[in-house]
VONULUM-97439 format. One record per residue: residue in three letters; x, y, z of N, C-alpha, C in turn. Coordinates in pm, 1 decimal. Example, Ala and Ser with C-alpha at 12.3 -4.5 7.8 and 13.67 -1.06 7.14 Angstrom:
% VONULUM-97439
> residuo  n_u  n_v  n_w  ca_u  ca_v  ca_w  c_u  c_v  c_w
> Ala  1319.0  -569.0  780.0  1230.0  -450.0  780.0  1320.0  -330.0  780.0 $
> Ser  1285.0  -225.0  708.0  1367.0  -106.0  714.0  1290.0  3.0  787.0 $
***
This chain:
% VONULUM-97439
> residuo  n_u  n_v  n_w  ca_u  ca_v  ca_w  c_u  c_v  c_w
> Unk  -2816.7  266.3  1391.3  -2831.7  228.5  1246.0  -2925.7  110.9  1250.3 $
> Unk  -3015.1  108.3  1156.4  -3106.4  -16.0  1137.3  -3031.8  -143.1  1126.4 $
> Unk  -3109.1  -252.6  1154.5  -3061.1  -383.9  1137.3  -3027.7  -412.8  988.4 $
> Unk  -2942.0  -506.5  962.6  -2902.1  -564.8  830.9  -3028.1  -640.2  780.9 $
> Unk  -3045.7  -633.4  664.7  -3159.3  -711.7  596.5  -3095.8  -816.0  482.8 $
> Unk  -3056.9  -739.5  371.8  -2985.4  -827.3  276.2  -2840.2  -855.5  317.3 $
> Unk  -2782.8  -782.9  396.9  -2659.4  -805.3  464.7  -2660.8  -939.9  541.5 $
> Unk  -2759.4  -957.6  623.5  -2786.2  -1091.1  692.2  -2779.2  -1206.5  598.3 $
> Unk  -2832.9  -1193.2  491.1  -2834.4  -1300.9  388.9  -2703.6  -1337.0  329.3 $
> Unk  -2618.4  -1226.8  306.7  -2479.3  -1237.3  258.4  -2411.4  -1305.6  362.0 $
> Unk  -2423.7  -1259.6  485.7  -2343.3  -1329.2  603.2  -2383.4  -1463.8  611.8 $
> Unk  -2496.2  -1505.7  595.3  -2538.6  -1654.1  608.8  -2472.4  -1725.2  496.9 $
> Unk  -2489.2  -1664.9  371.1  -2429.6  -1750.0  269.9  -2271.8  -1761.8  278.8 $
> Unk  -2206.5  -1656.0  330.4  -2067.0  -1669.9  360.2  -2034.7  -1768.7  455.7 $
> Unk  -2125.1  -1772.7  567.2  -2094.5  -1850.5  681.8  -2110.0  -2000.8  647.4 $
> Unk  -2208.0  -2047.2  559.0  -2222.8  -2171.8  505.1  -2109.1  -2214.5  421.3 $
> Unk  -2065.8  -2116.6  343.7  -1937.7  -2148.4  259.7  -1824.7  -2180.7  342.6 $
> Unk  -1795.9  -2114.3  448.2  -1673.4  -2147.4  533.9  -1706.0  -2263.5  629.1 $
> Unk  -1819.8  -2284.9  661.6  -1850.2  -2424.9  729.1  -1835.1  -2531.9  630.6 $
> Unk  -1876.6  -2529.2  524.7  -1848.0  -2633.2  424.7  -1716.8  -2659.0  389.3 $
> Unk  -1635.2  -2539.1  378.0  -1492.6  -2547.0  353.9  -1413.8  -2610.2  470.1 $
> Unk  -1466.8  -2587.9  601.2  -1407.3  -2655.1  715.8  -1431.0  -2805.9  710.1 $
> Unk  -1549.4  -2862.3  678.8  -1575.6  -2992.4  671.3  -1485.7  -3061.8  566.7 $
> Unk  -1473.7  -2989.6  445.6  -1399.5  -3049.6  342.4  -1258.1  -3055.7  375.5 $
> Unk  -1195.0  -2946.4  454.2  -1050.1  -2946.7  487.7  -1039.2  -3050.7  585.6 $
> Unk  -1112.0  -3077.9  691.9  -1112.4  -3182.1  784.4  -1113.3  -3316.3  723.9 $
> Unk  -1185.5  -3346.0  606.9  -1199.3  -3462.4  548.3  -1085.7  -3485.8  454.5 $
> Unk  -996.1  -3390.1  433.6  -880.5  -3400.6  349.9  -911.9  -3389.7  202.4 $
> Unk  -997.0  -3314.4  155.0  -1032.2  -3311.9  21.9  -938.6  -3223.0  -57.7 $
> Unk  -916.0  -3256.3  -179.2  -827.6  -3178.2  -282.7  -688.3  -3176.7  -232.8 $
> Unk  -634.1  -3063.4  -228.9  -494.3  -3030.9  -186.2  -465.3  -3076.2  -59.8 $
> Unk  -573.0  -3093.5  34.2  -534.2  -3134.9  178.2  -529.9  -3282.5  189.7 $
> Unk  -543.8  -3359.4  80.6  -539.4  -3500.1  93.5  -428.3  -3580.8  153.8 $
> Unk  -301.9  -3506.0  126.9  -187.9  -3563.9  187.3  -130.3  -3489.5  315.4 $
> Unk  -213.9  -3411.4  370.3  -176.9  -3329.3  477.3  -174.5  -3414.8  603.6 $
> Unk  -93.3  -3368.3  704.4  -106.1  -3439.8  843.5  -225.4  -3398.6  905.5 $
> Unk  -260.6  -3489.4  1003.5  -395.3  -3475.9  1079.1  -399.4  -3348.1  1163.2 $
> Unk  -285.3  -3318.4  1222.0  -278.0  -3178.5  1319.3  -312.1  -3081.1  1234.5 $
> Unk  -254.1  -3080.2  1105.5  -271.5  -2951.4  1017.7  -416.8  -2945.8  973.6 $
> Unk  -474.5  -3065.2  934.1  -604.8  -3060.3  903.9  -706.1  -3019.9  1012.2 $
> Unk  -687.3  -3057.0  1127.2  -767.6  -3024.8  1251.1  -749.2  -2874.3  1281.8 $
> Unk  -636.1  -2827.9  1291.0  -605.1  -2692.4  1326.6  -669.5  -2598.7  1210.5 $
> Unk  -651.7  -2627.0  1077.3  -692.5  -2539.2  970.2  -850.3  -2554.8  975.5 $
> Unk  -912.0  -2670.8  988.2  -1054.0  -2677.9  984.3  -1116.9  -2601.4  1093.9 $
> Unk  -1050.6  -2606.6  1218.5  -1100.1  -2546.3  1336.7  -1112.6  -2387.8  1315.0 $
> Unk  -998.1  -2348.3  1253.1  -997.8  -2201.6  1241.9  -1100.5  -2141.5  1133.9 $
> Unk  -1102.7  -2236.4  1021.7  -1195.0  -2189.1  924.0  -1352.6  -2225.6  967.3 $
> Unk  -1367.8  -2313.9  1048.0  -1518.5  -2341.3  1120.8  -1537.9  -2223.9  1195.5 $
> Unk  -1442.0  -2179.0  1281.0  -1476.0  -2069.9  1382.8  -1507.5  -1943.1  1296.1 $
> Unk  -1443.2  -1929.0  1190.9  -1472.9  -1821.0  1099.1  -1619.1  -1819.3  1051.2 $
> Unk  -1661.4  -1944.6  1019.5  -1788.6  -1963.2  963.4  -1898.6  -1945.9  1085.0 $
> Unk  -1871.4  -1976.8  1202.6  -1944.8  -1955.5  1333.1  -1970.7  -1816.0  1346.0 $
> Unk  -1861.7  -1735.4  1341.6  -1849.9  -1586.8  1363.5  -1972.3  -1524.6  1255.1 $
> Unk  -1935.6  -1578.3  1130.9  -2035.0  -1511.1  1025.9  -2179.2  -1542.4  1045.5 $
> Unk  -2201.1  -1678.9  1109.0  -2340.0  -1714.3  1138.2  -2388.4  -1630.5  1245.8 $
> Unk  -2316.3  -1597.6  1343.7  -2356.7  -1507.1  1445.8  -2384.1  -1374.9  1392.6 $
> Unk  -2308.0  -1324.8  1306.1  -2356.7  -1196.8  1238.0  -2480.5  -1195.4  1165.6 $
> Unk  -2498.2  -1325.5  1094.5  -2629.6  -1328.0  1030.0  -2745.6  -1350.0  1117.9 $
> Unk  -2741.6  -1411.3  1225.0  -2846.0  -1452.7  1320.3  -2882.7  -1318.1  1387.6 $
> Unk  -2782.8  -1243.8  1452.0  -2805.4  -1122.3  1506.2  -2852.4  -1005.3  1419.8 $
> Unk  -2832.5  -1028.1  1295.1  -2864.0  -929.2  1188.6  -2788.6  -794.7  1219.2 $
> Unk  -2670.0  -794.7  1264.7  -2606.2  -666.7  1281.1  -2463.4  -681.4  1234.0 $
> Unk  -2429.1  -802.6  1185.2  -2298.6  -819.9  1121.2  -2173.6  -832.2  1216.8 $
> Unk  -2065.1  -814.8  1177.4  -1947.0  -822.5  1264.4  -1870.3  -698.8  1274.6 $
> Unk  -1928.7  -578.8  1235.9  -1864.8  -459.8  1238.9  -1969.7  -349.8  1274.2 $
> Unk  -2053.2  -392.1  1373.7  -2168.3  -297.0  1424.7  -2117.5  -194.8  1521.3 $
> Unk  -2203.1  -90.3  1528.0  -2166.7  17.8  1615.7  -2254.9  -2.0  1749.6 $
> Unk  -2339.5  -98.9  1753.6  -2438.4  -112.0  1851.8  -2461.8  -267.4  1863.2 $
> Unk  -2520.7  -311.7  1977.1  -2570.3  -448.1  1984.8  -2461.9  -530.0  2073.6 $
> Unk  -2474.2  -661.9  2054.2  -2390.6  -738.3  2132.3  -2243.5  -719.9  2111.1 $
> Unk  -2172.2  -746.8  2194.1  -2015.7  -710.5  2197.0  -1956.4  -799.9  2085.5 $
> Unk  -1987.5  -913.8  2061.3  -1933.3  -989.7  1943.2  -1962.6  -928.5  1807.6 $
> Unk  -2069.6  -866.9  1802.8  -2099.0  -796.1  1671.8  -2022.8  -665.1  1658.5 $
> Unk  -1963.2  -616.3  1764.3  -1893.2  -487.1  1746.9  -1757.2  -520.3  1726.9 $
> Unk  -1699.0  -642.0  1783.6  -1563.0  -649.8  1762.7  -1530.4  -802.4  1684.1 $
> Unk  -1637.5  -841.6  1623.9  -1621.1  -969.9  1549.2  -1513.5  -961.1  1446.9 $
> Unk  -1499.4  -850.6  1387.9  -1407.9  -841.5  1265.4  -1266.4  -858.4  1318.9 $
> Unk  -1238.2  -828.7  1442.9  -1097.8  -849.1  1502.3  -1084.7  -999.5  1505.3 $
> Unk  -1172.0  -1068.3  1562.9  -1171.2  -1213.6  1572.9  -1153.4  -1271.5  1427.0 $
> Unk  -1212.3  -1236.9  1324.7  -1187.3  -1286.4  1196.0  -1052.2  -1263.0  1158.7 $
> Unk  -996.5  -1146.1  1172.5  -855.6  -1110.0  1143.0  -766.6  -1221.3  1213.3 $
> Unk  -793.7  -1236.1  1339.5  -711.3  -1339.7  1420.0  -712.4  -1472.3  1363.6 $
> Unk  -843.4  -1518.0  1320.1  -856.5  -1646.9  1273.4  -773.6  -1667.5  1138.4 $
> Unk  -784.6  -1567.3  1065.3  -712.3  -1575.2  921.7  -567.3  -1581.2  961.4 $
> Unk  -516.7  -1500.7  1053.3  -366.3  -1506.6  1094.4  -340.2  -1636.7  1146.1 $
> Unk  -421.3  -1701.3  1218.2  -385.7  -1831.0  1265.0  -389.5  -1941.2  1155.2 $
> Unk  -467.6  -1913.1  1051.4  -455.1  -2013.2  927.7  -318.9  -1979.3  855.5 $
> Unk  -271.1  -1853.0  838.7  -151.5  -1824.1  791.2  -23.1  -1899.5  859.0 $
> Unk  -33.1  -1882.8  995.4  59.6  -1940.3  1087.4  71.8  -2085.3  1062.7 $
> Unk  -46.8  -2161.9  1052.4  -57.1  -2295.3  1044.8  3.1  -2329.6  907.5 $
> Unk  -27.1  -2262.0  798.5  17.2  -2300.7  672.0  162.7  -2278.6  655.8 $
> Unk  226.1  -2182.0  716.0  354.5  -2150.4  722.5  420.6  -2261.9  807.2 $
> Unk  381.7  -2294.4  914.6  452.1  -2403.4  996.3  450.0  -2525.9  931.3 $
> Unk  330.0  -2555.4  859.3  334.3  -2703.0  782.1  425.8  -2697.4  674.4 $
> Unk  442.9  -2589.6  593.9  532.5  -2585.3  489.2  676.0  -2595.5  538.3 $
> Unk  712.5  -2526.8  662.0  852.8  -2530.7  701.7  884.6  -2669.6  770.9 $
> Unk  782.1  -2743.9  798.5  814.1  -2878.9  863.2  820.7  -2992.9  747.5 $
> Unk  845.4  -2955.8  626.3  832.5  -3045.3  526.2  704.0  -3096.4  490.7 $
> Unk  606.8  -3005.0  506.6  458.6  -3049.2  490.5  445.0  -3068.2  336.1 $
> Unk  317.7  -3085.3  299.3  295.0  -3104.9  154.7  327.0  -3000.7  67.4 $
> Unk  354.5  -3042.3  -56.5  373.1  -2961.3  -164.7  305.8  -3030.0  -269.7 $
> Unk  191.7  -2946.3  -335.9  116.5  -3007.1  -433.5  189.9  -3067.3  -552.0 $
> Unk  130.8  -3143.7  -624.7  197.0  -3211.2  -746.1  267.6  -3118.0  -846.3 $
> Unk  221.7  -3002.1  -848.5  284.0  -2895.5  -937.2  396.5  -2822.9  -877.9 $
> Unk  424.3  -2861.7  -742.3  546.2  -2797.1  -682.5  490.5  -2671.2  -606.3 $
> Unk  371.1  -2633.3  -597.0  335.8  -2527.0  -520.7  315.0  -2543.2  -384.9 $
> Unk  339.9  -2439.1  -290.3  318.9  -2476.8  -155.3  167.3  -2492.9  -112.3 $
> Unk  148.0  -2537.5  12.3  7.5  -2563.2  54.0  -83.3  -2441.0  37.2 $
> Unk  -209.0  -2460.0  30.6  -322.8  -2352.8  5.3  -300.1  -2266.0  112.2 $
> Unk  -307.0  -2143.2  54.1  -315.6  -2023.5  158.4  -456.0  -1992.6  201.5 $
> Unk  -470.6  -1936.0  323.3  -595.3  -1891.7  373.1  -657.0  -1769.5  280.6 $
> Unk  -787.5  -1775.6  294.3  -855.7  -1677.4  204.4  -856.8  -1543.4  283.7 $
> Unk  -798.5  -1435.3  226.9  -801.2  -1302.8  282.8  -927.9  -1222.4  272.9 $
> Unk  -1021.6  -1282.4  188.0  -1157.1  -1217.7  170.1  -1230.9  -1203.8  308.0 $
> Unk  -1208.8  -1294.2  389.7  -1269.7  -1301.7  517.8  -1267.8  -1180.3  592.8 $
> Unk  -1147.1  -1115.1  572.7  -1115.7  -989.0  653.4  -1195.3  -869.9  590.9 $
> Unk  -1224.3  -869.6  465.0  -1276.5  -748.9  410.5  -1438.3  -756.0  396.4 $
> Unk  -1500.5  -868.8  421.1  -1641.6  -877.2  414.6  -1718.4  -795.2  504.8 $
> Unk  -1693.9  -794.8  648.2  -1773.6  -724.1  736.1  -1770.7  -569.4  701.5 $
> Unk  -1654.3  -516.5  668.4  -1655.3  -370.9  638.0  -1705.4  -335.3  501.7 $
> Unk  -1704.6  -418.2  409.6  -1767.8  -407.8  280.3  -1925.3  -411.6  296.0 $
> Unk  -1981.6  -491.9  377.4  -2129.4  -502.3  395.2  -2161.7  -383.5  477.6 $
> Unk  -2095.2  -351.3  566.3  -2133.6  -220.6  638.7  -2131.6  -97.1  549.6 $
> Unk  -2037.6  -81.6  467.7  -2030.7  20.0  376.9  -2156.6  16.3  271.5 $
> Unk  -2186.4  -94.0  237.3  -2297.6  -103.3  139.8  -2429.5  -68.1  214.1 $
> Unk  -2436.1  -97.4  340.2  -2549.3  -71.8  407.6  -2568.8  84.5  436.5 $
> Unk  -2454.8  135.2  474.4  -2459.4  281.7  479.4  -2500.1  361.7  353.0 $
> Unk  -2437.5  320.2  244.0  -2477.5  381.0  117.3  -2619.7  356.5  73.3 $
> Unk  -2680.0  253.0  108.8  -2818.2  223.8  92.3  -2903.0  316.0  161.3 $
> Unk  -2870.0  320.6  297.9  -2958.1  406.5  377.2  -2940.9  563.1  330.0 $
> Unk  -2822.6  604.7  293.7  -2790.8  732.5  243.2  -2877.8  761.6  121.3 $
> Unk  -2889.2  655.9  26.1  -2972.5  669.5  -88.5  -3121.9  688.6  -70.2 $
> Unk  -3170.1  604.6  49.4  -3302.8  612.6  68.4  -3333.3  752.9  137.0 $
> Unk  -3242.3  804.8  207.1  -3270.4  931.5  272.9  -3264.1  1042.6  175.1 $
> Unk  -3184.0  1042.9  62.3  -3178.0  1119.9  -39.5  -3288.6  1122.6  -124.0 $
> Unk  -3351.4  1010.7  -152.9  -3479.0  994.6  -237.7  -3605.8  1058.4  -161.2 $
> Unk  -3596.8  1020.8  -28.3  -3705.8  1078.4  40.3  -3700.8  1229.6  55.3 $
> Unk  -3605.3  1290.7  64.9  -3572.1  1429.9  53.8  -3629.5  1489.7  -58.8 $
> Unk  -3601.8  1427.0  -187.5  -3626.2  1470.3  -309.3  -3784.9  1462.6  -325.1 $
> Unk  -3843.4  1352.9  -275.5  -3997.1  1337.6  -279.1  -4060.6  1439.5  -196.6 $
> Unk  -4011.4  1470.8  -76.9  -4082.8  1572.3  3.5  -4061.9  1716.9  -47.0 $
> Unk  -3945.1  1736.5  -124.4  -3946.4  1870.1  -185.8  -4038.1  1886.3  -289.6 $
> Unk  -4057.8  1773.7  -366.4  -4153.3  1781.4  -487.9  -4293.6  1801.3  -441.6 $
> Unk  -4323.8  1724.9  -320.5  -4465.7  1739.7  -267.6  -4492.6  1874.0  -213.3 $
> Unk  -4384.5  1939.3  -155.6  -4406.8  2061.9  -89.2  -4414.3  2176.1  -190.5 $
> Unk  -4400.3  2146.9  -307.4  -4406.0  2244.9  -413.4  -4273.6  2298.3  -451.0 $
> Unk  -4169.0  2260.2  -394.6  -4020.8  2315.2  -422.7  -3997.4  2286.8  -558.0 $
> Unk  -4029.9  2179.3  -624.1  -4004.9  2157.0  -753.6  -3857.7  2175.3  -798.5 $
> Unk  -3778.5  2137.8  -705.0  -3632.2  2146.2  -745.6  -3593.0  2024.8  -829.1 $
> Unk  -3495.5  2038.7  -920.4  -3455.1  1943.0  -1010.1  -3361.1  1834.4  -933.2 $
> Unk  -3386.9  1706.1  -979.2  -3298.5  1614.6  -904.5  -3151.1  1635.2  -908.6 $
> Unk  -3092.7  1597.5  -796.3  -2948.5  1629.3  -820.4  -2879.4  1494.2  -871.6 $
> Unk  -2761.8  1500.6  -924.9  -2694.8  1411.5  -983.2  -2566.3  1369.7  -902.1 $
***
């Protein structure tokens, strides 16, 4: 399968978002202002590593759910799932140890589940894109060869 093009840009954008989120978490921004240092470091590390994985997917232009290429691009999605699981465990442990509860009585912020679905979603969009290109080329070649068949819907 050809390398990602637009998908690489999406991976890069997501990576920057996760890396910025890691820095803001480490600095104790927003709901994390009253959190213990161990929680901030653990959460920021997991979020930052997720950002690094997405950056690897962008730089290699193969994503984190590739069928070929470097091994990290083939199994990167499993690492993302693992890092999100680590974030859930950290959040649960911190809540159980009497960790912060925000001013409105809500528990600590939960990790974003979106990270898990992005690699598969981008790969699916890429597959559909190339299927559309192949279908359009078939229609054009049929018209040029005199087949004159009506376009399919």
